[in-house]
N, CA, C and O of each residue as an XYZ file, in Angstrom:
720
protein
N      85.991     62.480    126.376
C      86.693     63.431    126.774
C      88.265     63.049    126.754
O      88.775     62.017    127.190
N      88.858     64.080    126.176
C      90.075     63.846    126.173
C      90.837     64.122    127.515
O      90.100     64.418    128.456
N      92.263     64.076    127.785
C      92.907     64.529    129.127
C      92.868     66.035    129.417
O      92.961     66.482    130.560
N      92.723     66.804    128.300
C      92.942     68.183    128.290
C      91.398     68.798    128.050
O      91.219     69.938    127.620
N      90.519     68.049    128.326
C      89.076     69.075    128.255
C      88.555     68.931    127.019
O      87.328     69.026    126.969
N      89.229     68.692    125.824
C      88.828     68.659    124.384
C      88.260     66.964    124.010
O      88.705     66.026    124.671
N      87.494     66.794    123.162
C      86.773     65.639    122.907
C      87.961     64.783    122.456
O      87.794     63.591    122.714
N      88.966     65.041    121.928
C      90.035     63.939    121.804
C      91.634     64.447    122.277
O      92.685     64.113    121.730
N      91.475     65.295    123.386
C      92.498     65.829    123.854
C      93.394     66.657    123.354
O      94.577     66.750    123.684
N      92.542     67.550    122.166
C      93.536     68.450    121.569
C      93.380     69.740    122.765
O      92.525     69.769    123.651
N      94.479     70.802    122.511
C      94.426     71.753    123.439
C      93.826     72.941    122.568
O      93.682     73.063    121.352
N      93.503     73.843    123.732
C      92.623     74.940    123.377
C      93.002     75.337    122.005
O      92.072     75.166    121.216
N      94.546     76.020    121.246
C      94.687     76.302    120.292
C      94.426     75.572    119.091
O      94.188     76.119    118.014
N      94.475     74.206    119.296
C      94.059     73.398    118.183
C      92.729     73.296    117.899
O      92.337     72.864    116.815
N      91.854     73.723    118.942
C      90.092     73.576    118.492
C      90.020     74.905    118.066
O      88.891     75.177    117.659
N      90.844     75.868    118.008
C      90.482     77.396    117.254
C      90.644     76.960    115.896
O      91.482     76.138    115.524
N      89.657     77.650    115.046
C      89.731     77.926    113.638
C      91.164     78.201    112.764
O      91.762     79.226    113.091
N      91.551     77.678    112.074
C      92.936     77.798    111.552
C      93.163     79.247    111.047
O      94.334     79.581    110.872
N      92.201     80.128    110.798
C      92.264     81.502    110.212
C      92.491     81.914    111.550
O      93.528     82.571    111.636
N      91.888     81.761    112.631
C      91.890     82.484    114.070
C      93.366     82.162    114.687
O      94.016     83.079    115.191
N      93.820     80.974    114.638
C      95.179     80.519    115.179
C      96.255     81.092    114.487
O      97.341     81.373    114.995
N      95.894     81.280    113.177
C      97.102     82.128    112.260
C      97.058     83.517    112.109
O      97.805     84.066    111.300
N      96.216     84.190    112.842
C      95.893     85.695    112.778
C      97.111     86.438    113.737
O      97.504     86.038    114.832
N      97.459     87.329    113.176
C      98.488     87.838    113.689
C      98.489     89.639    113.767
O      99.384     90.397    114.142
N      97.345     89.881    113.341
C      97.332     91.354    113.492
C      97.734     92.409    114.629
O      98.370     93.451    114.473
N      97.204     91.882    115.810
C      97.581     92.595    116.915
C      98.669     92.138    117.921
O      98.744     92.552    119.077
N      99.550     91.187    117.316
C     100.614     90.723    118.030
C     101.579     91.684    118.954
O     102.140     91.371    120.004
N     101.609     92.939    118.265
C     102.342     93.854    118.973
C     101.902     94.541    120.191
O     102.596     95.360    120.793
N     100.416     94.081    120.621
C      99.691     94.485    121.703
C      99.652     93.325    122.880
O      98.845     93.339    123.810
N     100.651     92.334    122.678
C     100.589     91.286    123.789
C     101.092     92.007    124.938
O     102.107     92.695    125.048
N     100.145     91.705    125.814
C     100.488     92.379    127.268
C      99.641     93.777    127.480
O      99.425     94.258    128.592
N      99.286     94.237    126.487
C      98.387     95.594    126.661
C      97.444     95.460    127.279
O      96.807     94.459    126.952
N      96.840     96.288    128.421
C      95.485     96.249    128.907
C      94.506     97.296    128.165
O      94.819     98.430    127.803
N      93.326     96.702    128.027
C      92.062     97.516    127.503
C      92.024     99.013    127.624
O      91.849     99.780    126.677
N      92.224     99.391    129.011
C      91.990    100.714    129.358
C      93.054    101.338    128.957
O      92.818    102.524    128.726
N      94.536    100.906    128.712
C      95.645    101.947    128.348
C      95.550    102.196    126.770
O      95.806    103.286    126.259
N      95.127    100.992    126.011
C      94.854    101.100    124.610
C      93.640    101.975    124.287
O      93.607    102.695    123.289
N      92.631    101.878    125.186
C      91.348    102.783    124.959
C      91.681    104.306    125.347
O      90.995    105.159    124.784
N      92.557    104.687    126.155
C      92.790    105.909    126.542
C      93.863    106.463    125.281
O      93.816    107.613    124.845
N      94.589    105.670    124.916
C      95.542    106.231    123.698
C      94.813    106.604    122.599
O      95.034    107.695    122.073
N      93.678    105.590    122.023
C      92.839    105.972    121.120
C      92.038    106.982    121.251
O      91.812    107.802    120.361
N      91.594    106.986    122.282
C      90.568    108.356    122.720
C      91.240    109.619    122.785
O      90.653    110.690    122.629
N      92.671    109.485    123.052
C      93.665    110.799    123.219
C      93.732    111.258    121.663
O      93.895    112.444    121.376
N      93.603    110.297    120.726
C      93.968    110.661    119.291
C      92.947    110.456    118.135
O      93.170    110.749    116.960
N      91.968    109.994    118.549
C      90.965    109.502    117.636
C      89.723    109.607    118.537
O      89.610    109.760    119.753
N      88.597    109.439    117.283
C      87.304    109.612    117.941
C      86.633    108.144    118.227
O      85.465    108.069    118.606
N      87.450    106.974    118.019
C      86.956    105.925    118.056
C      87.561    105.298    119.563
O      88.378    105.878    120.278
N      86.909    103.918    119.842
C      87.376    103.384    121.192
C      88.309    101.997    120.581
O      88.288    101.492    119.458
N      89.136    101.618    121.836
C      89.822    100.549    121.322
C      88.775     99.339    120.981
O      89.159     98.519    120.148
N      87.868     99.217    121.390
C      86.915     98.291    121.059
C      86.321     98.443    119.630
O      86.071     97.446    118.954
N      86.150     99.417    119.284
C      85.665     99.680    117.856
C      86.738     99.556    116.598
O      86.588     99.047    115.488
N      88.042    100.313    117.285
C      89.117     99.792    116.093
C      89.377     98.460    115.926
O      89.724     98.039    114.822
N      89.224     97.545    117.126
C      89.809     96.257    116.910
C      88.619     95.673    116.224
O      88.940     95.002    115.242
N      87.541     95.726    116.421
C      86.418     94.882    116.071
C      86.205     95.242    114.605
O      85.952     94.364    113.780
N      86.332     96.840    114.200
C      86.120     96.956    112.924
C      87.180     96.503    111.873
O      86.832     96.282    110.713
N      88.514     96.361    112.292
C      89.481     95.747    111.824
C      89.454     94.228    111.497
O      89.916     93.635    110.522
N      88.789     93.768    112.576
C      88.372     92.201    112.382
C      87.555     91.994    111.418
O      87.716     91.040    110.657
N      86.566     92.835    111.296
C      85.537     92.811    110.406
C      86.035     93.068    108.930
O      85.373     92.570    108.020
N      86.835     93.599    108.719
C      87.531     93.838    107.718
C      88.279     92.600    107.143
O      88.192     92.204    105.981
N      88.930     92.121    108.009
C      90.043     90.825    107.774
C      88.936     89.671    107.704
O      89.182     88.839    106.831
N      87.807     89.454    108.416
C      87.403     88.235    108.482
C      85.864     88.375    107.331
O      84.795     87.771    107.426
N      86.233     89.231    106.473
C      84.987     89.245    105.433
C      85.129     88.269    104.456
O      86.236     88.036    103.970
N      84.069     87.640    104.096
C      84.160     86.463    103.026
C      82.998     86.940    101.903
O      82.386     88.000    102.029
N      82.792     86.037    100.823
C      81.783     86.488     99.912
C      80.357     86.627    100.312
O      79.508     87.142     99.585
N      80.140     86.172    101.439
C      78.812     86.081    102.062
C      78.545     86.997    102.919
O      77.376     87.310    103.144
N      79.608     87.595    103.557
C      79.769     88.775    104.850
C      80.572     88.499    105.593
O      81.419     87.669    105.261
N      80.603     89.140    106.975
C      81.545     89.170    107.626
C      81.188     87.952    108.646
O      80.052     87.604    108.966
N      82.341     87.420    109.055
C      81.835     86.095    110.099
C      81.910     86.659    111.334
O      82.845     86.537    112.125
N      80.735     87.386    111.509
C      80.467     88.151    113.256
C      80.502     87.102    114.185
O      80.978     87.531    115.236
N      80.156     85.703    114.272
C      80.219     84.946    115.175
C      81.588     84.636    115.566
O      81.991     84.834    116.712
N      82.399     84.093    114.519
C      83.722     83.474    114.659
C      84.544     84.766    115.532
O      85.317     84.602    116.477
N      84.139     86.045    114.930
C      84.981     87.103    115.499
C      84.537     87.378    116.875
O      85.515     87.652    117.571
N      83.395     87.409    117.550
C      83.013     87.352    118.822
C      83.369     86.280    119.557
O      83.979     86.437    120.615
N      83.042     85.086    119.103
C      83.786     83.985    120.051
C      85.105     83.779    120.143
O      85.484     83.240    121.183
N      86.006     84.095    119.242
C      87.208     84.317    119.257
C      88.006     85.406    119.643
O      89.233     85.363    119.556
N      87.365     86.419    120.081
C      87.780     87.806    120.354
C      89.064     87.720    121.298
O      89.993     88.419    120.893
N      89.285     87.082    122.352
C      90.518     86.980    123.239
C      91.522     86.566    122.274
O      92.571     87.204    122.189
N      91.347     85.785    121.705
C      92.454     84.835    120.924
C      92.695     85.870    119.638
O      93.697     85.526    119.010
N      92.242     86.686    119.253
C      92.504     87.601    117.984
C      92.931     88.901    118.471
O      93.593     89.572    117.679
N      92.694     89.376    119.580
C      92.990     90.587    120.092
C      93.439     90.889    121.328
O      92.603     91.414    122.064
N      94.732     90.675    121.857
C      95.438     90.275    123.121
C      94.759     91.357    124.236
O      94.930     91.123    125.433
N      94.149     92.295    123.904
C      93.658     93.270    125.005
C      92.351     93.472    125.018
O      91.869     94.460    125.571
N      91.509     92.415    124.316
C      90.358     92.289    124.616
C      89.899     90.728    125.277
O      90.010     89.676    124.647
N      89.522     90.809    126.266
C      89.316     89.820    127.339
C      87.969     89.015    127.330
O      87.942     87.899    127.848
N      86.919     89.524    126.789
C      85.869     88.959    126.716
C      85.003     88.608    125.283
O      84.960     89.410    124.351
N      84.449     87.528    125.265
C      83.701     87.299    124.036
C      82.414     88.284    123.450
O      81.734     88.855    124.302
N      82.205     88.409    122.539
C      80.961     89.265    122.084
C      80.159     88.233    121.284
O      80.596     87.203    120.770
N      78.685     88.784    121.272
C      77.857     88.350    120.413
C      78.040     88.971    119.114
O      78.678     90.013    118.971
N      77.412     88.255    118.046
C      77.594     88.742    116.777
C      76.953     90.180    116.574
O      77.281     90.948    115.669
N      75.981     90.442    117.555
C      75.393     91.656    117.320
C      75.860     92.892    117.929
O      75.423     94.012    117.661
N      77.157     92.503    119.112
C      77.623     93.515    119.562
C      78.994     93.868    118.581
O      79.505     94.988    118.556
N      79.442     92.804    117.853
C      80.498     92.855    117.059
C      79.889     93.897    115.974
O      80.448     94.949    115.665
N      78.734     93.471    115.479
C      77.972     94.552    114.237
C      77.928     95.705    114.829
O      78.453     96.669    114.271
N      77.405     95.824    115.863
C      77.354     97.343    116.701
C      78.371     98.106    116.545
O      78.301     99.158    115.909
N      79.600     97.611    117.186
C      81.238     98.196    117.231
C      81.358     98.641    115.975
O      81.723     99.784    115.698
N      81.072     97.801    115.185
C      81.428     98.126    113.475
C      80.679     99.277    112.996
O      81.208    100.202    112.379
N      79.447     99.213    113.285
C      78.713    100.423    112.641
C      78.943    101.570    113.503
O      78.728    102.619    112.896
N      79.327    101.741    114.777
C      79.651    102.897    115.379
C      80.773    103.358    114.848
O      80.806    104.514    114.426
N      81.785    102.599    114.785
C      83.307    102.863    113.923
C      82.913    103.592    112.869
O      83.215    104.785    112.825
N      82.165    102.983    111.837
C      82.042    103.407    110.537
C      81.124    105.173    110.858
O      81.357    106.273    110.357
N      80.434    104.889    111.533
C      79.507    106.508    111.667
C      80.666    107.351    112.311
O      80.740    108.438    111.737
N      81.338    107.251    113.034
C      82.822    108.181    113.647
C      83.630    108.300    112.593
O      84.281    109.344    112.598
N      83.787    107.670    111.800
C      84.822    107.939    110.477
C      84.328    108.904    109.519
O      84.981    109.807    108.996
N      82.757    108.540    109.291
C      81.879    109.385    108.392
C      82.053    111.010    109.183
O      82.541    112.011    108.658
N      81.642    110.920    110.205
C      81.536    112.277    110.951
C      83.080    112.766    111.322
O      83.170    113.978    111.125
N      83.892    112.385    111.636
C      85.131    112.726    111.382
C      85.546    113.417    110.100
O      85.819    114.616    110.039
N      85.572    112.669    109.197
C      85.733    112.753    107.714
C      84.764    114.100    107.307
O      85.313    114.907    106.557
N      83.685    114.340    107.640
C      82.935    115.433    107.344
C      83.299    116.483    107.891
O      83.413    117.499    107.205
N      83.584    116.500    109.316
C      84.487    117.654    109.864
C      85.752    117.803    109.552
O      86.107    118.920    109.929
N      86.729    117.146    108.976
C      87.906    117.356    108.495
C      87.727    118.016    107.160
O      88.462    118.955    106.854
N      86.979    117.666    106.507
C      86.569    118.233    105.193
C      86.102    119.441    105.085
O      86.521    120.167    104.184
N      85.062    119.916    106.064
C      84.552    121.136    106.152
C      85.574    122.115    106.722
O      85.460    123.291    106.376
N      86.678    121.733    107.654
C      87.526    122.492    108.087
C      88.499    122.924    106.821
O      88.975    124.052    106.686
N      88.700    121.836    105.938
C      89.594    122.151    104.699
C      89.257    123.011    103.851
O      89.920    123.960    103.434
N      87.815    122.569    103.475
C      86.773    123.701    102.567
C      86.508    124.876    102.766
O      86.400    125.721    101.878
N      86.353    125.093    104.121
C      85.986    126.375    104.790
C      86.946    127.514    104.696
O      86.634    128.637    105.089
N      88.095    127.241    104.186
C      89.111    128.227    104.300
C      89.696    128.695    105.771
O      90.481    129.638    105.867
N      89.260    127.986    106.833
C      89.869    128.124    108.389
C      91.151    127.773    108.417
O      91.767    128.211    109.389
N      91.863    127.004    107.524
C      93.200    126.830    107.502
C      93.651    127.154    106.462
O      92.958    127.233    105.448
N      95.282    127.485    106.508
C      96.412    127.752    105.308
C      96.634    126.727    104.751
O      96.463    125.695    105.399
N      97.097    126.637    103.337
C      97.536    125.470    102.919
C      98.687    124.794    103.598
O      98.913    123.592    103.455
N      99.505    125.696    104.439
C     100.500    125.246    105.011
C     100.144    124.608    106.528
O     100.864    123.796    107.110
N      99.090    125.060    106.955
C      98.420    124.692    108.199
C      97.784    123.313    107.775
O      97.939    122.380    108.562
N      97.107    123.098    106.647
C      96.739    121.573    106.250
C      97.656    120.828    105.991
O      97.347    119.648    106.159
N      98.712    120.998    105.634
C      99.859    120.367    104.986
C     100.172    119.722    106.741
O     100.254    118.510    106.937
N     100.313    120.711    107.843
C     100.962    120.401    109.058
C      99.770    119.262    109.725
O     100.121    118.336    110.457
N      98.510    119.480    109.384
C      97.430    118.710    109.992
C      97.446    117.193    109.279
O      97.457    116.150    109.933
N      97.446    117.258    107.992
C      97.798    115.914    107.510
C      98.943    115.336    107.941
O      98.879    114.112    108.055
N     100.157    115.945    108.264
C     101.078    115.140    108.691
C     100.894    114.458    109.920
O     101.271    113.343    110.283
N     100.114    115.517    110.600
C     100.024    114.568    112.285
C      99.009    113.542    112.138
O      99.067    112.418    112.638
N      97.918    114.085    111.297
C      96.778    112.740    111.557
C      97.455    111.686    110.508
O      96.884    110.595    110.492
N      98.467    111.808    109.713
C      98.950    110.568    109.038
C      99.762    109.850    109.967
O      99.610    108.643    110.152
N     100.766    110.660    110.664
C     101.335    109.965    111.657
C     100.636    109.213    112.470
O     100.994    108.037    112.542
N      99.689    109.568    113.140
C      98.662    108.546    113.888
C      98.256    107.496    113.156
O      98.355    106.335    113.553
N      97.794    107.820    112.084
C      97.274    106.612    111.179
C      98.333    105.557    111.013
O      98.040    104.393    111.285
N      99.511    105.857    110.602
C     100.739    104.931    110.383
C     100.800    104.215    111.644
O     100.728    102.987    111.590
N     100.908    104.719    112.643
C     101.128    104.262    114.032
C     100.450    103.215    114.095
O     100.961    102.095    114.093
N      99.100    103.457    114.165
C      97.789    102.325    114.427
C      98.371    101.231    113.409
O      98.854    100.185    113.843
N      98.313    101.483    112.194
C      98.696    100.220    110.848
C      99.996     99.610    111.675
O      99.949     98.386    111.794
N     100.949    100.146    112.163
C     101.994     99.422    112.473
C     102.021     98.838    113.762
O     102.989     98.178    114.138
N     100.790     99.082    114.627
C     100.446     98.339    115.721
C      99.809     97.253    115.280
O      99.978     96.207    115.906
N      99.038     97.264    114.242
C      98.149     96.204    113.690
C      99.149     95.327    113.228
O      98.633     94.209    113.221
N     100.368     95.254    112.821
C     101.255     94.476    112.196
C     101.592     94.794    110.635
O     102.150     93.930    109.958
N     101.292     95.861    110.168
C     101.343     96.418    108.690
C     102.702     96.909    108.781
O     103.056     97.748    109.609
N     103.550     96.310    107.815
C     104.904     96.961    107.693
C     104.955     97.938    106.317
O     105.153     97.626    105.142
N     104.715     99.145    106.893
C     104.852    100.137    105.650
C     106.313    100.385    105.020
O     107.134    100.689    105.885
N     106.797    100.328    103.776
C     107.810    100.767    103.353
C     107.878    102.054    102.896
O     107.032    102.545    102.148
N     109.204    102.836    103.463
C     109.219    104.042    103.305
C     108.747    104.446    101.995
O     108.108    105.490    102.130
N     108.782    104.111    100.921
C     108.312    104.455     99.434
C     106.538    104.639     99.578
O     105.875    105.632     99.277
N     106.103    103.442    100.088
C     104.778    103.480     99.885
C     104.296    104.767    101.188
O     103.421    105.609    100.985
N     104.788    104.691    101.989
C     104.412    106.096    103.156
C     104.515    107.185    102.319
O     103.455    107.748    102.046
N     105.713    107.698    101.762
C     105.813    109.141    100.858
C     104.747    108.882     99.778
O     103.921    109.786     99.660
N     104.604    107.749     98.915
C     103.689    107.726     98.171
C     102.149    108.100     98.357
O     101.544    108.899     97.641
N     101.544    107.304     99.574
C     100.501    107.832    100.203
C     100.394    109.047    100.652
O      99.315    109.589    100.416
N     101.374    109.801    101.373
C     101.609    111.362    101.720
C     101.224    112.129    100.577
O     100.285    112.924    100.572
N     102.010    111.861     99.558
C     101.934    112.555     98.195
C     100.565    112.611     97.817
O     100.004    113.690     97.623
N     100.023    111.568     97.707
C      98.461    111.133     97.277
C      97.580    112.125     98.053
O      96.834    112.942     97.513
N      97.746    111.966     99.396
C      96.979    112.957    100.237
C      96.708    114.105    100.114
O      95.654    114.732    100.008
N      98.076    114.430    100.141
C      98.425    115.954    100.040
C      97.777    116.707     98.561
O      97.202    117.794     98.520
N      98.020    115.909     97.554
C      97.492    116.099     96.201
C      96.228    116.453     96.411
O      95.826    117.609     96.274
N      95.410    115.337     96.811
C      93.724    115.416     97.087
C      93.552    116.657     97.938
O      92.739    117.501     97.559
N      94.297    116.862     99.145
C      93.681    118.165     99.849
C      94.310    119.596     99.115
O      93.801    120.712     99.225
N      95.106    119.379     98.617
C      95.190    120.751     97.684
C      94.060    120.799     96.804
O      93.593    121.933     96.702
N      93.533    119.993     96.199
C      92.290    119.965     94.837
C      91.125    120.366     95.887
O      90.347    121.265     95.568
N      91.030    119.888     96.798
C      89.772    120.210     97.569
C      90.000    121.478     97.896
O      89.111    122.260     97.561
N      91.060    121.985     98.532
C      91.103    123.448     99.158
C      91.203    124.303     97.921
O      90.783    125.453     98.048
N      91.697    123.939     96.719
C      91.599    124.797     95.356
C      90.095    124.865     94.952
O      89.705    125.949     94.518
N      89.188    123.822     95.044
C      87.892    123.783     94.391
C      87.138    124.251     95.233
O      86.000    124.497     94.833
N      87.481    124.570     96.789
C      86.544    125.159     97.766
C      86.627    126.675     97.521
O      85.722    127.509     97.544
N      88.019    126.828     97.265
C      88.283    128.455     97.053
C      87.581    129.004     95.754
O      87.025    130.101     95.716
N      87.648    128.277     94.872
C      86.849    128.495     93.512
C      85.211    128.656     93.918
O      84.658    129.728     93.672
N      84.658    127.843     94.382
C      83.333    128.163     94.760
C      82.981    129.165     95.548
O      82.083    129.955     95.256
N      83.822    129.221     96.859
C      83.455    130.489     97.380
C      83.481    131.833     96.750
O      82.751    132.765     97.086
N      84.443    131.866     95.738
C      84.872    133.110     94.833
C      83.640    133.228     93.714
O      83.202    134.260     93.207
N      83.286    132.080     93.526
C      81.992    132.258     92.474
C      80.810    132.678     93.293
O      80.139    133.604     92.836
N      80.412    132.082     94.556
C      79.546    132.619     95.505
C      79.520    134.020     95.728
O      78.464    134.561     95.399
N      80.431    134.770     96.215
C      81.013    136.125     96.312
C      80.707    137.096     95.003
O      80.330    138.266     95.066
N      80.964    136.314     93.785
C      80.715    136.851     92.870
C      79.408    136.958     92.363
O      79.066    138.013     91.830
N      78.599    135.972     92.458
C      77.427    136.079     92.471
C      76.419    136.854     93.356
O      75.257    136.954     92.961
N      76.809    137.421     94.558
C      76.113    138.040     95.410
C      75.990    139.439     94.974
O      75.350    140.243     95.651
């Protein structure tokens, strides 16, 4: 054993896999406490801080053969500053599955609201702006640097799709009313 506890005296950072050592997705969260991050997430989304962080890691540590659940779980405190415990591969997978299910449910709820005629086109635009701002903030926290042109292009694409959804749902409702 080396002087610093490792077999050859290597430091804790040197024992980490290179991709874990160089991972910088959540560096803006250094010093953040899990409870505060979780409260922020719960106030703005249906997902927890745990689900968000682990889903992001699963996307980032995907290989040709699958997701490196063990690596994520064992190195969680080094990968995400506000996560202090390690996780089993099963716990990582459960958090990812929970994230995916909540995204599906939130998406279905949103589309139902958009397609049902509950919102005017202007209200949908306002809603899209609000949720887009939250999503952009989360991406920025993850360390993604969105250029203004990219932001505007994404907003335009989303708005166009939402207009198409609204128009298609109006046509469907009109066809159903005509058939009655």
